[in-house]
C-alpha positions, 0 to 999 in steps of 0.5 A: 824857748824856741827849742822847747816849743819845737819839742812839744809832745802829747803828755803821757797821762790820760785824761778821762774827764768827760768835758766838752771843749766846745763849752765852759763846764759847769762846776759842781758846787759843794757846801762842805761842813766846817771843821773849824773853830766857832770863830773861824766858822763865823768867817765862813757864814756866807753861802759857799760859791753859789754862783759863777756869775761875775762878782759885784765890787767887793766891800772893804774886807773885814780885819782878819785876826790871824794876821795878828798872830805870829807865823808859828800860830798860823796854819797854811794849806798848800795844794800843788805842794810837790810841783815846781813852785809849790815845793818852794812855797811850802819850804818858804812858809816853813822857813818863815815859821808857819805850820804847813798842811801840804796836799800831795798825790801818793805818787808825785813828781815827773811821771810819778817817780816820787814815793810817799816817803820821798814826799814826806822827807822832802817837805818835812816838817810840813804835815803831808796829806795824800789826797786827790784834788780832782775829787772834792769829797775825797779831798774834804774827807782827807783834810777834815781831821787837820783843820782849822787852817788860816790861809790857803795857797793853791799852786795847782797847774795842768801838766800839759795844757790840754783841753780836758786837763785844763778844766780838770785841774786849772779850774775844777781842782783849784775850785775844790781847793777853795771849797775845802779851804773855806770848809776848814776856816781859811779866810785868805786864799792865794792863787798862783795864776799866770800873767798870760791870762790877760790875753786869753787865747788858750783853754788853760788861760780860760780855765784859770780866768774862770776860777779867778772870777769865782775867787773874786765872787766869794770875796764879794759875798763875804767881806771876812774873806780875802784873796791874792791872785799872783800872775808871774811871768816866765820861770827860769826853767822854761828858758834853760832848755837850750843851755846844753845845746849852746854849750855843745857848740850848736846854734840857738833856735828862735822864732822870727828875728828873736824879738817877737816876745820878751819876759822878765823871768823870776826864780822859783825861790823869789816867786815863792817868797812873793807868794808867802808875802801875800799871807800877811801883807795887807796891801796884797789883799783882793789884788791881781798881782803881776810879778816878774824878776829883777832887771829888764825884760829879755827877748829870746835873741838877748837870752841867746846872746847871753848864753853864747857870751857865758860859754865863750862861743861866737853866737850862731842862731837858727831863725824859724819863721813863725808862719810854719807854726801857723800852718801846723796849727791849721792842719791840726785844727782841721784834723781835730774836727774829724778825729777828736783824739787830736784835740790836745795836739791842736791845742799844744800847737796853739800854746807853742805859737802863743809862747813864741809870739806873746810877751810874758809882760803886763799888757798896758790897757792904755796902749794895748802893748806889753810893757817892760816898765809897768811889769813889777819886779821882785827878788834878786835872782837873775837869769844870767846867774841861773844860766851860769849855774846850769852851765856848771851843774846841769838842769838837775831839779829843773826838769821840764817833764810833761810840760816840755812845751812851756 
């Protein structure tokens, strides 16, 4: 993890959204005409996202008829379907027999390396719709011929966590997904969020939380609509950046004593299965669902020790004082006030500092401390198995791309 944080850089994509970082942006709410069946339209009769105010307590959700249908008769909309987790979610839904309507960009993957033909082949037999989730009118127009849908899963995430990009994707594009899904008749919405939003110090966390509020507000307005908010801990790929370093005999880099933070990492397959569970499992309705992988939480020190053991080398560590990051952030914050173009650089420094010192575990409201025991576990894939595979095969398929900081 430490090496990934130290290698943080500006993303290559250019953000042009004219959003001020000093205030939370106001959404442009749209009321989309429904292309759903009459029965599905009745589920969407409530005003669509009329206010961003905090939601009152939601009434008991009405029964959702699609849960009585076999998966083969249900259609699930998936946005972010070509992303790291979204690809596995689409495949898991297909494996379970659902019809999948997958939204993708014309050029997707790391630095747009995948062509439309690549995406269609990768997600087959899903119905792929190429569109722009940042443009609500375009998204609706592109999806309108493919409704109705029964449920939606949003796996969108900003590429680097920059200020403008966070509000453009983690809030606005995710909101557009909800609006489009409701217009197509969806009565259940699954959001891939992040466990770190429980302590929101970063812009992308605030953007995700604002959308979570919108989602709860929509369920409060319409009892026929439900949601599941999935907040996973660390992904395997975010912990694999130092495998080759250790394999080649170099020291493992960590901040402080390597015990400042911990996580219960979860594999992409296990997380995709948990997200797919949310479509039918009624105990996941209108719930915030923190989730980690199997086993105990691991600190960076323990992860490093595991790697050295697996490659058969004596442990060697470089311990970087966390105060170094504080100094860098202080300088970047000051420069960003003079040169707004450095706003994202300052934010990336804060992101690095956050992940170097905050655990990706459930924050116990009673103690104010992160809790390994209270962080739910799911799945069967372990970090040790992942490390073993990467040692043998490399990081193919696990590339970090523009999210190196994560």
